C-alpha positions as CSV (number, residue, x, y, z in Angstrom):
1,Q,31.8,-11.5,5.9
2,V,35.4,-10.9,7.0
3,Q,38.4,-13.1,5.9
4,L,41.7,-12.2,7.4
5,V,45.1,-12.9,5.9
6,E,48.2,-12.4,7.7
7,S,51.6,-11.8,6.0
8,G,55.0,-10.5,7.0
9,G,56.3,-13.3,9.1
10,G,59.7,-14.8,8.7
11,L,63.1,-15.6,10.3
12,V,64.9,-12.7,11.9
13,Q,67.9,-12.4,14.2
14,A,67.4,-11.2,17.8
15,G,67.3,-7.5,18.0
16,G,65.8,-7.2,14.5
17,S,62.4,-6.0,13.3
18,L,59.4,-7.3,11.4
19,R,56.1,-5.8,10.4
20,L,53.1,-8.0,10.2
21,S,50.1,-7.2,8.1
22,C,46.5,-8.4,8.4
23,A,44.3,-7.8,5.3
24,S,40.7,-8.2,5.5
25,S,38.4,-9.0,2.6
26,G,35.6,-6.9,4.1
27,S,35.4,-3.8,6.2
28,I,36.9,-3.8,9.6
29,F,35.8,-0.4,10.6
30,V,33.3,-1.6,13.3
31,Y,35.7,-4.3,14.7
32,G,38.1,-4.2,17.5
33,M,41.2,-5.8,16.0
34,G,43.9,-7.8,17.8
35,W,47.1,-9.8,17.3
36,Y,47.6,-13.0,19.2
37,R,50.4,-15.6,19.3
38,Q,50.9,-19.2,20.0
39,A,54.3,-20.8,20.8
40,P,54.8,-24.5,20.5
41,G,53.4,-26.2,23.5
42,K,51.7,-23.1,24.9
43,Q,48.4,-21.5,24.8
44,R,47.5,-18.7,22.5
45,E,48.1,-15.3,24.1
46,L,47.1,-11.8,23.5
47,V,49.8,-9.6,22.0
48,A,48.1,-6.3,21.3
49,L,44.7,-4.8,20.7
50,I,43.3,-1.8,18.9
51,T,39.7,-0.6,19.3
52,R,37.7,0.8,16.5
53,W,38.4,4.3,17.9
54,G,42.2,3.7,17.9
55,S,42.9,3.0,21.5
56,T,45.6,0.3,22.1
57,N,46.5,-2.2,24.6
58,Y,49.6,-4.3,24.9
59,A,50.9,-7.5,26.7
60,D,53.5,-6.5,29.3
61,S,56.1,-8.7,27.4
62,V,55.9,-6.5,24.3
63,K,55.3,-3.0,25.7
64,G,57.7,-0.5,24.2
65,R,58.7,-2.9,21.4
66,F,55.5,-3.7,19.5
67,T,53.1,-1.2,17.9
68,I,49.7,-2.0,16.6
69,S,47.9,0.2,14.1
70,R,45.1,0.1,11.6
71,D,44.2,1.6,8.3
72,N,40.4,1.3,7.9
73,A,40.6,2.6,4.3
74,K,42.7,-0.4,3.4
75,N,41.0,-2.7,5.8
76,T,44.3,-3.6,7.3
77,V,45.9,-4.0,10.6
78,Y,49.6,-3.8,11.3
79,L,51.9,-5.1,14.0
80,Q,55.4,-3.4,14.0
81,M,57.8,-5.5,16.0
82,N,61.1,-4.1,17.1
83,S,63.9,-5.4,19.3
84,L,62.7,-9.0,18.7
85,K,63.8,-11.7,21.2
86,P,63.9,-15.4,20.7
87,E,60.9,-15.8,23.2
88,D,58.9,-13.8,20.6
89,T,59.0,-16.9,18.2
90,A,55.4,-18.0,17.6
91,V,52.6,-18.2,15.1
92,Y,51.0,-14.8,15.0
93,Y,47.3,-14.6,14.5
94,C,45.0,-11.7,13.5
95,N,41.6,-11.4,15.1
96,A,38.4,-9.3,14.5
97,D,36.3,-9.1,17.4
98,G,32.7,-8.4,16.7
99,S,31.4,-9.8,20.2
100,T,30.5,-6.3,21.5
101,I,28.4,-5.5,18.4
102,R,26.8,-9.0,18.1
103,L,29.0,-9.9,15.2
104,P,31.1,-13.0,14.9
105,N,34.8,-13.3,15.7
106,Y,37.1,-13.9,12.9
107,W,40.6,-15.3,12.9
108,G,43.3,-15.4,10.2
109,Q,45.4,-18.5,9.4
110,G,48.5,-17.3,11.1
111,T,52.0,-16.3,10.1
112,Q,55.2,-17.7,11.6
113,V,57.7,-15.6,13.3
114,T,61.1,-17.1,14.3
115,V,63.7,-15.1,16.2
116,S,67.2,-16.6,16.3
117,S,69.6,-15.9,19.1
C-alpha cells in the first residue's frame, strides 16, 4: 500500500523557487513517479516524470526550470521549481504509476503553489 503526501507548496513571487516533496508510506522503488498540476478551470496536466531507473521527462512549459528527482531510500520524490511564473500557479499532485507492473496508481492530496506577478 502506498500513501502519498505532498508538501512544500506556498506563495512565491515570480522568478522565485520552491521545492516540492512527495513522501510515501510504502516503498516506491518499483514505481514510475510523476508530478502533475491542475490550475483552476483546467484539466490536470503532466509536469514531470521519473522512471524507476531515473530517466526523466518534462512538459515543454517547465523544461530547463523544473527538476524531478527521487530518493528511494527515503521513499520520497522531489520537484525543484526555479524561475517560477504566474502560469505555474496550480495544485500540484504526486503520482505513483504502477500500471506497467500490474499495480495500482496512487495519487497524493495535492499542494497549492501560487506564483504572484
